[in-house]
N, C-alpha and C positions, 0 to 999 in steps of 0.2 A: 326213520333211520338214526335221527339225532336226538339224544336225551342229555340232560343235565348229569355231570359227574358228581358222585357223592363224596368225593375227597377235596378237602382243602377249599380256601375261599380266596378268590371268587371262584365259583363253579364254572368249569369249562363244558362246553358242549362236546358231547361225543358222538362219533360216527361209528355205528355198531351194525355193520351188515350180517346177514344171517344166511345160512345155508352154504352153498357153493359159489365160488367165483371162478367161472370158467368161460370159455367162448361162447357158450350159449346165453350167457347173461351179461357178458363183460360192458356192452354198451349201455345197458340200462343202469347197471351198477355205477359205472362211471359217472353217468349224468346225476344220478341221486346223490353220490358222493361229492360231487363238485357243488351241488346245490347246498349241501350241509356244510361244505367248507366256506362257500360265499356267506353263509348265515352264521359262521363263527366257530364252526368245530374245530377243535385243537387237540382232540384225543381220538385215536383211531383203536377201537376194541374189536378184536379179531376173534374173541372168544366163542362166538357162536358160529363161526366159520368152518366148514367141514373141509371138502376137498377144494384145492386150488390148482390150477393149471397155469401155463405160461401166460395166458391171456389175463388171468387174475392178478398175476404178479405185475404185469403191466399197468393194470387198473391201480394197484396199490401205489406202484411208483408214480404214476401220474397224479394221484391225490396228493402223495407227498410233493411233488414238483409243483403243483398248482398252490398248496398251501405256502411253500417258500417263495413263490411269485407274489403272494399277497403279503409278504412280510411275516409269516409264521413258520412255525415247525409243528409237524404232527407228532405227538407222542403216540408210539405204538405200544399197545398192550395186547397180551395173549396171543401172540404171533404163533400160528400152527407150525408145526414141524414141517410140513409139506411145503408151506411158503419159504421157510428159512432154507430148506434143502434146493429148492428151485433157484433161489438167490445166489446160493453158494455154487451150484451148478453153472450158472450163467456168470459168475464172477461179479454180482451186484450186491453181495451181502453188505459190503461196506458203505453202499449209498443209502441203506434203508436205516431211517433213523431208530434209535433204541430207546 
């Protein structure tokens, strides 16, 4: 789930989930992502993510929170419209890093 970024130096590790982020896979996705963040991922590329529900939004927010707790900030890339809409609906858009 983690790969080196191709932009700039030094290269940052990329957390790049694929498929859906929803209730059925939230726990596994959260654990995988936290492992990647602990290993140094600082970019979250959501370009390969399709459907996202509120559990998926919670996973993304927890990844961001855990990165901040480790003294880093996740750079979000290719955020799906569905995730942005959910964040807006719940009044959470401002806490998503851009």
